[in-house]
C-alpha positions in Angstrom: 65.7 201.0 73.8 67.2 199.0 71.0 66.0 199.6 67.4 64.8 196.2 66.1 63.4 197.4 62.8 64.5 195.1 60.0 67.3 196.5 57.9 66.4 196.8 54.2 68.5 194.5 52.0 70.8 196.3 49.7 69.8 199.8 50.9 72.0 201.5 53.4 71.0 205.1 52.6 67.9 205.0 54.8 69.4 203.3 57.8 68.9 204.9 61.2 72.1 205.7 63.3 71.3 202.7 65.5 71.0 200.4 62.5 74.3 201.8 61.1 76.1 201.0 64.3 74.5 197.5 64.3 75.7 196.8 60.8 79.2 198.1 61.6 79.4 196.0 64.8 78.3 192.8 63.1 80.5 193.3 60.0 83.8 193.6 61.9 84.9 191.1 64.5 86.0 192.3 67.9 89.6 193.7 68.0 91.3 190.8 69.7 89.3 188.2 67.8 90.5 189.6 64.5 93.3 187.2 63.2 95.0 190.1 61.5 95.3 192.1 64.7 96.4 189.0 66.7 99.1 188.2 64.2 100.7 191.6 64.8 100.4 191.3 68.6 101.7 187.7 69.1 105.4 188.4 68.2 105.4 191.4 70.6 103.8 189.4 73.4 106.2 186.5 72.8 109.2 188.9 72.9 108.1 190.4 76.1 107.7 187.0 77.6 110.9 185.6 76.2 113.1 188.4 77.4 112.6 188.0 81.2 112.4 184.2 80.8 115.6 184.0 78.8 114.0 181.7 76.2 116.4 181.1 73.4 118.1 178.3 71.5 121.4 178.4 69.7 122.0 174.6 69.4 120.4 171.2 69.8 122.3 169.6 72.6 125.7 168.3 71.6 124.8 168.3 67.9 126.2 171.7 67.3 124.9 175.2 66.5 121.9 176.0 64.4 122.3 177.7 61.0 122.3 181.6 61.1 118.7 182.8 61.6 117.4 179.5 62.9 118.3 180.2 66.5 117.4 182.8 69.1 114.3 184.9 68.8 114.6 184.8 65.0 114.1 181.0 65.0 111.2 181.3 67.4 109.4 183.9 65.2 110.0 181.7 62.1 108.6 178.6 63.9 105.5 180.4 65.1 104.7 181.8 61.6 105.4 178.4 60.0 103.1 176.5 62.4 100.3 179.0 61.9 100.7 178.7 58.1 100.5 174.9 58.4 97.2 175.2 60.3 95.6 177.6 57.8 96.9 175.7 54.8 95.6 172.4 56.1 92.2 173.8 57.1 91.5 176.1 54.1 94.3 175.4 51.6 95.4 179.0 52.1 98.4 180.7 53.6 97.0 183.9 54.9 98.4 187.4 54.4 97.9 188.2 58.0 100.4 185.4 58.8 103.1 186.2 56.3 103.2 190.0 56.3 103.7 190.5 60.1 106.3 187.7 60.0 108.3 189.4 57.3 108.0 192.8 58.8 109.1 191.6 62.2 111.9 189.6 60.6 113.3 192.7 58.9 113.0 194.7 62.2 114.7 192.0 64.2 117.6 191.7 61.7 118.0 195.5 61.7 118.5 195.2 65.5 121.0 192.4 64.9 123.0 194.7 62.6 123.4 197.3 65.3 124.0 194.9 68.2 126.8 192.6 69.3 127.7 190.0 71.9 124.9 188.3 74.0 122.2 190.6 72.5 123.0 189.6 69.0 123.2 185.9 70.0 119.9 186.1 71.7 118.2 187.8 68.7 119.8 185.1 66.4 119.3 187.0 63.1 121.4 187.2 60.0 121.6 191.0 59.7 119.5 193.5 57.8 121.3 193.4 54.4 121.3 189.6 54.3 117.6 189.6 55.3 116.6 192.2 52.6 118.6 190.3 50.0 116.9 187.0 51.1 113.4 188.6 50.8 114.2 190.1 47.4 115.8 187.1 45.8 113.3 184.6 47.1 110.3 186.7 46.2 111.6 187.3 42.7 112.4 183.6 42.1 109.2 182.3 43.6 107.1 184.9 41.7 108.6 183.7 38.4 107.7 180.1 39.3 104.2 181.3 40.3 103.7 183.0 36.9 105.1 180.1 35.0 103.3 177.2 36.7 100.4 179.0 38.4 101.2 177.9 41.9 99.8 179.4 45.1 100.5 183.1 45.9 100.8 182.1 49.6 103.7 179.9 48.7 105.5 182.9 47.2 105.1 184.8 50.5 106.1 181.7 52.5 109.4 181.4 50.6 110.0 185.1 51.0 109.6 184.7 54.7 112.3 181.9 54.7 114.6 184.3 52.8 113.9 187.0 55.4 114.9 184.8 58.4 117.4 182.4 57.0 118.9 184.0 53.9 118.3 183.1 50.3 120.8 180.2 50.1 119.2 178.3 53.0 115.7 179.2 51.8 116.5 177.8 48.3 117.8 174.6 49.9 114.6 174.3 52.0 112.5 174.9 48.9 114.3 172.2 46.9 114.0 169.7 49.7 110.3 170.6 50.1 109.6 170.1 46.4 111.4 166.7 46.5 109.4 165.5 49.5 106.1 166.8 48.0 106.9 165.1 44.7 107.5 161.8 46.5 104.3 162.2 48.4 102.4 163.0 45.2 103.7 159.9 43.4 102.7 157.7 46.4 99.3 159.3 46.6 98.6 158.7 42.9 99.8 155.1 43.1 97.7 154.5 46.2 94.6 156.1 44.7 95.2 154.4 41.4 95.5 150.9 43.0 92.5 151.4 45.4 90.1 153.4 43.2 91.1 153.9 39.6 91.8 150.3 38.7 88.6 148.8 40.1 86.5 151.6 38.4 88.1 151.2 35.0 87.9 147.4 35.2 84.2 147.6 36.0 83.6 150.1 33.2 85.4 147.9 30.7 83.5 144.8 31.8 80.2 146.6 31.2 81.4 147.7 27.7 79.3 150.8 27.8 80.3 154.3 26.7 78.3 155.9 29.5 79.9 153.8 32.1 83.4 154.4 30.8 82.8 158.2 30.8 81.4 158.0 34.3 84.4 155.9 35.5 86.8 158.4 33.9 85.2 161.3 35.7 85.3 159.5 39.0 88.9 158.5 38.6 89.9 162.1 37.7 88.1 163.3 40.8 89.7 160.8 43.1 93.2 161.4 41.7 92.9 165.2 41.8 94.2 166.5 45.1 95.5 170.0 46.0 98.5 169.5 48.1 98.9 172.0 51.1 102.6 172.9 50.8 103.1 174.6 54.2 103.3 171.3 56.1 105.9 170.1 53.5 107.8 173.3 54.1 107.8 172.5 57.8 109.1 169.0 57.1 111.6 170.4 54.6 112.9 172.9 57.2 113.3 170.2 59.9 115.2 168.0 57.4 117.4 170.8 56.1 118.4 171.9 59.6 118.5 168.5 61.3 120.5 166.4 58.8 123.7 168.4 58.9 123.5 168.4 62.7 123.0 164.6 62.9 125.5 163.9 60.1 128.2 166.6 60.0 129.7 167.1 56.6 126.5 166.2 54.7 123.6 168.3 53.5 120.0 167.1 53.5 119.7 167.9 49.8 122.6 165.7 49.0 121.1 162.8 50.9 117.7 163.2 49.3 119.1 163.3 45.8 120.9 160.0 46.6 117.7 158.4 47.7 115.8 159.6 44.6 
């Protein structure tokens, strides 16, 4: 028989054993519905499926090989983690620890395997090697942390940049970061211009026409609210990654950063 006695709020000392089990069961999600657990299991399941299926990529058709770390199982792990980060950032404006920590740990393990393998196995893994991966994590984390402390950015972005360093090395990660910031800056300028033309200008014009201090203050608050927008950076990192990898493949001899600087 189930104990249905109401549980006293804020008092766990007098709970019966049945009530304690009820509290524990309702406070923790089932094992395979816990995102933190799933995040650790997905790369393992993906690897077990990819090995017999022979899923890998080392190049895009006739465009040439991918950069080190962007192909093979390494590129697949990176793509999965980046897509999940985009979803969580768009939905809740957060890049979750349960996405980044498993991705970085698996990246280091994969690159450790690359350091001790050769031939088809190393090509299938597609990593950059353990030393390069560790250097990428260390340099990217240190640089991103300094920027975070200076400009009060998002802590999730620090871990996201560190993940790029883990899989692609610090040079490629730095290029992706710069491209991402340029694209995000262009988007921000366009957003402010669009919001200003569609919202701010009419509100300010109306307030000035009324010639009232209260209406002007109200209009200023509304304009500030409309123009304030927290940008989710993970989707821009996804776009920056595609641009950084795709441009040299489409236009050999040119880098994406070079072309973007010309446009800006």
